[in-house]
C-alpha positions as CSV (number, residue, x, y, z in Angstrom):
1,M,154.5,-30.6,116.5
2,T,153.6,-33.6,114.8
3,R,150.6,-34.2,112.8
4,L,150.6,-38.1,113.3
5,T,148.0,-39.8,115.0
6,L,148.8,-43.3,115.1
7,P,145.2,-45.0,115.3
8,Q,144.3,-42.8,112.2
9,Q,147.5,-43.2,110.0
10,L,148.6,-46.8,111.2
11,K,146.3,-49.8,111.4
12,I,147.4,-51.9,114.3
13,V,146.1,-55.5,114.3
14,E,147.4,-58.1,116.9
15,A,148.8,-61.0,115.0
16,M,150.0,-63.4,117.5
17,A,149.1,-63.2,121.4
18,P,152.1,-63.7,123.4
19,A,152.5,-67.8,124.1
20,T,155.0,-70.3,123.8
21,D,156.4,-71.9,120.7
22,A,157.0,-75.4,121.4
23,A,155.4,-76.5,118.4
24,G,155.0,-74.0,116.4
25,R,152.3,-71.4,115.5
26,S,150.3,-69.5,112.6
27,S,149.6,-65.7,113.3
28,D,145.9,-64.4,112.1
29,I,145.9,-63.6,108.4
30,I,145.1,-59.8,107.5
31,N,144.0,-58.6,104.1
32,L,146.2,-55.9,102.5
33,K,143.9,-54.3,100.4
34,N,143.8,-51.0,101.8
35,A,147.6,-51.0,102.8
36,G,150.4,-49.6,100.9
37,K,152.8,-51.9,103.4
38,A,152.5,-53.7,106.2
39,Y,155.2,-54.5,108.8
40,I,155.2,-57.7,110.8
41,L,156.9,-56.6,114.3
42,V,157.6,-60.0,116.2
43,S,158.6,-59.8,120.0
44,L,160.6,-62.6,121.3
45,T,161.7,-63.9,124.8
46,Q,164.2,-66.8,124.2
47,G,164.3,-68.6,127.4
48,N,165.6,-71.9,125.7
49,A,168.6,-72.0,123.3
50,A,166.6,-73.3,120.4
51,T,166.4,-70.8,117.5
52,V,163.0,-69.7,116.3
53,A,162.2,-69.8,112.6
54,L,159.9,-67.0,111.4
55,T,158.2,-67.0,108.0
56,P,155.7,-64.6,106.1
57,M,153.1,-66.1,104.1
58,Q,150.8,-65.2,101.7
59,A,147.2,-66.2,100.9
60,Q,144.3,-65.5,98.7
61,D,141.9,-64.6,101.8
62,V,141.6,-64.2,105.4
63,A,140.6,-68.0,105.5
64,G,144.2,-68.8,104.1
65,T,143.3,-70.2,101.0
66,G,146.3,-71.1,98.7
67,A,148.5,-70.7,101.7
68,K,152.4,-70.1,100.4
69,V,155.8,-68.8,101.1
70,L,156.3,-65.3,99.7
71,A,157.8,-65.5,96.2
72,N,160.3,-62.2,96.7
73,A,162.7,-61.4,99.5
74,V,161.5,-58.8,101.9
75,P,163.3,-56.2,104.3
76,I,164.2,-57.6,107.5
77,W,165.6,-55.6,110.3
78,S,166.4,-57.2,114.1
79,N,167.4,-56.6,117.5
80,L,169.0,-59.7,119.0
81,D,169.1,-58.0,122.6
82,T,166.3,-55.4,123.4
83,A,167.8,-55.3,127.0
84,T,171.0,-53.6,125.8
85,S,170.0,-51.8,122.7
86,D,167.0,-50.3,121.2
87,T,168.8,-50.4,117.7
88,L,167.1,-52.3,114.6
89,V,169.8,-53.9,112.6
90,R,169.0,-54.1,108.8
91,R,169.5,-58.2,107.7
92,T,169.8,-59.7,104.3
93,D,166.1,-59.2,102.5
94,A,164.9,-62.8,102.6
95,V,161.7,-64.8,103.0
96,N,162.4,-65.9,106.1
97,Y,164.4,-65.4,109.1
98,T,165.8,-67.6,112.1
99,T,166.9,-65.9,115.3
100,D,170.2,-67.3,117.2
101,A,169.8,-69.3,119.9
102,A,170.9,-66.7,122.6
103,L,168.9,-66.7,125.8
104,K,167.7,-62.6,125.1
105,N,164.8,-60.8,124.4
106,K,164.5,-60.0,120.6
107,Q,162.5,-58.2,118.1
108,V,162.2,-58.8,114.3
109,V,160.8,-56.8,112.0
110,F,159.5,-57.8,108.3
111,E,158.2,-55.1,105.6
112,I,156.1,-56.6,103.1
113,D,154.8,-54.7,100.2
114,P,151.6,-55.7,99.0
115,A,152.5,-55.1,95.0
116,L,155.2,-58.3,95.6
117,L,152.6,-60.5,96.7
118,D,151.5,-63.0,94.0
119,I,148.3,-60.4,92.9
120,N,147.8,-61.8,89.6
121,N,146.7,-65.0,91.1
122,G,144.6,-63.3,93.9
123,F,146.8,-63.0,96.8
124,D,146.4,-60.1,98.9
125,C,146.6,-61.6,102.5
126,V,149.7,-62.2,104.6
127,Y,150.3,-64.0,108.0
128,F,153.2,-65.5,109.3
129,T,154.4,-69.1,111.1
130,T,157.1,-69.8,113.6
131,G,158.8,-73.1,113.5
132,A,158.9,-75.5,116.2
133,S,161.2,-74.3,119.2
134,N,160.9,-74.8,122.9
135,V,158.1,-74.1,125.7
136,A,160.4,-71.5,127.1
137,N,160.4,-69.4,124.0
138,I,157.6,-67.1,123.9
139,T,156.5,-64.9,120.8
140,A,154.4,-62.0,120.1
141,A,153.6,-60.2,117.4
142,V,151.6,-56.9,115.7
143,F,150.9,-56.2,112.2
144,L,151.1,-52.5,111.5
145,L,149.6,-51.3,108.2
146,T,150.8,-47.8,106.8
147,D,149.6,-45.7,103.7
148,L,146.4,-46.8,104.1
149,R,144.2,-45.9,101.2
150,Y,141.0,-44.6,102.9
151,G,142.3,-41.7,105.4
152,Q,139.4,-41.8,107.9
153,E,139.0,-41.6,111.7
154,T,138.4,-45.2,112.0
155,P,140.3,-47.2,108.9
156,P,138.7,-50.4,107.5
157,S,139.0,-53.8,109.1
158,A,142.0,-55.8,108.0
159,I,141.1,-59.0,109.3
160,V,138.3,-59.4,106.9
161,D,138.2,-59.6,103.1
């Protein structure tokens, strides 16, 4: 029997509520000071054959001060048709990912190591943006924070500095 207790060992934070992506959007910003790693899990319903660009960003605080693209490539996985498979395929490490244009339900996962952020200049927060696409394309996402530094029943908030 596993000893994993999801809410105690992973911090789950809604990054982006499901909505259309016609003009592009920005997720909520989270602080990684209490996390060993962060995963951004994006779900897409692609109802129009327009690609969707996904770009992880870093910031100096949860207000978005100094926001900029990641300087280091990160591991990325995707499943480009969740209706036919539950397999995430490893993609080339990069600082962003653009879906194909196929009309499918998709998942994209970014692995963010806080040590690779611009920590020397005070960057310890992350979020991501979606590029302008089409009103028929719907995106949603959650942050999954692992290796929490403070093992406790209720982990500290990630949405405050």
